[in-house]
N, C-alpha and C positions, 0 to 999 in steps of 0.2 A: 613171352619175350620175343620180339622180332629181331631179325638179323642185323638191323641198323643200330641197335642199342649196344653200348659197350659192356664188356664183362666186368671191368674194374673202373670205378671212379676214384680218382686221386684228389683229395681235398687239400688245398694248399693256401693258407692265409698269407697274404703279402702285405708287409708294412715296412717301408724304408729299407728295402733289401736289394738296392740296385747293384751292389757289389757281387751279389750271389745269383741274380736272375740268369745271366748267360750260362753259368755252370748248371743251374737247375734245368733249364730248357735242354741243354746238351745231354744231361743224364736221362731225361724223359725220352728224348728222341732215340737214345741208344738202347732202350729197353728191348730185350729179345722177345718179350710178350707184347704183341701189337694191339690187342683189342682193349685199349684203355682210353679214357678221357681224363683230362685234368681240369678241375674246377678251381681256377685261381681267383680267390676273393680279395680284391683290392680294398684294404681296410683304411682308406683315406691316407695313402702315403703322401709325404711332402717332398720326397726326393724324385729321382728319375725312374722309379720302379714302374710306374704306370706306362710310360712311353716304351720301355723295354718289353713289357708284357704284351702290350697292344701290337707291337711290331712282330713279336713271335707268333701271336695268335693269327695274324694275317697270313702267315705262311703255313700254319698247321691247324686244320679244322678241329683237331682233337683237343686243342687248348681253348677252353671256354672261360671267358672273363666275366666276373660279376663285380660290380662296384657298390660300395656302401660308405657311409660316413664312418669315421674312425670310432670303433666301439670295443676294440680289444680282441684278443685271439679267440675267446669263447664265442663271441657274437659272430665272428668271421667263420668259425667252424660250423656253428649252427646254420648259418646261411648256406654254407657248402652242403650240409646234410639235406637241406630243403631243395637244393638245385640239382643234386646228383641224379643220374639216370642209370647207373650200372647195377648189375646183379650183385656185385660186392663193392666195398669201398675201403679205402685206406687213407691215413693222414700222413702227410709229409710236411716238414718245416722247410721254408724256402732256403735256409742257410745250411741244411744238412746234406749228407752225401749218401748215395745208395748205389749198389752194384748193378751192372747191366741186366743180370738175371733176377733182380729183386722181386719184381711183380710175377715173373714166371715161377719162381720158387713158392711164393705164397699162394698164388692161384692154383698151382699144381697140387699142393697139399690140400687145398679146399675142394677141388673138383674131383680128385681121384679117390676120395674117401667113400666107402660103401654107404655110410650114414653121414649125411650132410652136417658138418660142424657149424656152430654158431659163429665161431671165429677161429682164426689161425694166428699164432704168434711165433716170433723168432727172437733170437738174441740180437744184440746190437753192440756197437763199439762207442764208448764215450770218449770223444776226442778233445784233448786240450789244444789250445792255440799252438800251432806248429807241428802237431802230430800228423802222420801220414795215414790215410785210410787204405787198408789192405783187405778187401773182401775175403772172407774165409768161410769154408764149408767143410764140416767133418763127415760128409756123406749124408745119405737119406735116413737120418735118425729122427723118428717121429714118436712122440709120446701122446697117447690119447687119454683124455680125461673126461669123466662124466661129472656133471654139475659143477660145483666150485672147484677150480683147478688146484690139485694138491701141489703142483709144481711151484705155486706162489711162494712157498716157504724156502725154496732153494734158490729161486731166481726172482728178483724184484722187477722184472720187465713188465709185469702186469700193471704197475702203477702209472705207466705212460701209454699214450694212444698210438704212437708210431711203432714201427716194426710189427704191425698187425694188419690182418685183412678180415673184415666183418661181412657177414651175410646181410645184405640190405633188407630183404624181405623179413627176416627175423627181427632186425633192428627196428623196423617201423612198428612192429607189434609191441615192442617194449615200452614205447613212449618216453624213452630216455633222451635227454639233450644236455648240453653243457649249461651249467649255472653261470649266467653272465655277471652275477654279482661277486663271484669269487675271483680274487686276484692271485691267489696262491693255491696250489693243489687242485686246480680245476680239472686236470686230467685224471687225478686219483679219484675224485668224486665221480666223474663220468664212468670210469672203469669199475668202481665198486658197485654202482647202480647196475651196470650191465652184467656183472658177475652174478648178481642175484637172479637174473633171468637165464643164465647160461645152463644149457642142458648137456652140451658137448663141445669140446674144443680140442685143437691139435697144436702141439708145441714142437717146432723145429729146433731142438735143443742145441744143435751145434752149427746152425747157419747164422753167420754174422755178416749179413749183407747190407746193414744200415749203419751209418755213422752219424751219431748225434754230436754236434759241435757244442761243447760246454762253454758258457760265457767266460770271459776273462775274470780273474779274481776281483770281486767287489762290484761287478756289473750286473749280477743277477738280482732279481727282486728280493730274494731271501737274504742276500748279503747286504743289500743297501738298506733294508728295513727289518733288521733283526728283531727289534721289539715288536713291530707290527706282525711279524711272521707267526708268532705264537697265537696272537689274537685271530689271525686269518685261519689258522688250522682249527681253532676252536669253532669258528663259524662254519668251516667245512664239516666238522663232526656234527654240529647241531643240525645243519641242513640234511645230512644223511639220515639222522634219526627221525626227521620230520618229513622227508621227501616222499611224495606219492609214487615216485619212479622206482623206489626200492621195493623189491618183492620179498617181504618178510615171511617167515613161516617155517616151522620144523627144524630139521638139521641145517637148512640153509641159513637161518637166523644165527645159529651158533657159529657157523663157519665165517659168516660175514663179520660178525662182531670180532672174531679172532683176527681176521684180516685187518680190520680197522685198528685194533689195538697194536697189532704187529707193526703196521706202517707208522703209527703215531710214535711208538717206542723207537723205531729206527730213526725217525726224523729228530726226535728229542735227543737221543743219545749221540746222534751225529754231531751235535754241538760240541761234544767233548773233544773230538779231533779237530773240528774246523775252528772253534772259537775259544777252546779252553775248558777245563773241568768246572771252574767256578761259574761260567756262563751256562754250562749244561745243567748244573744243579739248580741254578736260579730259574732256568726255563722249566725244569721239572716241578719245582715248587709252585710255579705259576699255573702250570697246565694240569697236573694230575688231581689236585683237590677239586677242580671244577668239572672233571669228567663224569658223565652220568654213571651212577652206581650200577645200573643194569648192564653197562658195557663189561664190567668185570664179572658180573654174575653169569652172563652168557658166554663169555670168552673162555674156552677150555684151557687147560694148563699148557698146551703145546706152544701157545704164544709167549708165555712168560719166560721159559728157559731160553727161547730164541732171542727175545729182547734183552735178557740178562747177558747172554753171550756177546751180543753186539756191543752192549755197554762196556763189558770187560775188555773187549778187543780195542775199542776206542780209548778207554782209560789207559790200557797198557801201552798203546802207541804213544800217548801223551807222556806217560811216565818214563818210558824208555827214551823218549826225546830229551826229557830233562836230565836223565842219568848220563846220556851220551854227551850232552853239553857240559855237564859238570866234569866228566872224565876228561874231555878235550881241554877244558880250561885248566884242570889240575896238572896236565902234562905239558902245558905250554912253557 
């Protein structure tokens, strides 16, 4: 690698984000780590996003602009992966928030390890509309994991692509890309494929330098298409079982099946809190009879208690809500 190439490529899909572009550019410019490039993929925006991005790129050569016809976030991220030039790369959503030391923390954990990790992950903050983003760090606490990360069962940050830094050279050998036909769980599909190739990763367990803006209630794809969501997850599971990008074999197969079952159970049982117990059971009745039998055969027992606890937690919250409402009504 020559000195003119960036150490970190930041891949940012941009679609109708004109309200967030100025803040995004400001946060990138404020990074304490300077050796970065940002690949901003304009995914056919119809608002003023393109003009704002082009104006910013004219002032900072590290901002590289790539244009394409609207094809969705997966196609935009794949285009960014093809265009990146960095030693490592990270994904950022245009409307999210990140601390000034975000890239410095992630690259520092990557570069200072004696054995080069395949990727570095950190925690993040899920921000509801109106929440303040307060970057937090609990110190230099790193967990090192070989092969499939065991921390996946304590922290579900592995299901998303942001709050991570990946080794570009290793990534190119995996042959993994986003599946552009998936409208839901495309990042989970991508991460599970990468996990099957993972030999070593580092987790910054107490660094919360990334803020993910959660959409307003009813505006997310899963909320607007609840019936479709179950079918979309079935498609994701089917593609995982058939994908050439998944590296099956030995203990890795068992662990990956366990991870898939874990995240599926989490998403299904999450309906109990979000949409009510009856909808949750209806979703389960639709989903589980169609799951491949070998998923249960290969998934060891650690996934089942975890999924059961999640369901009981969601069910209890729903039940306590009903009891509280009845109590409040009785004493009115």
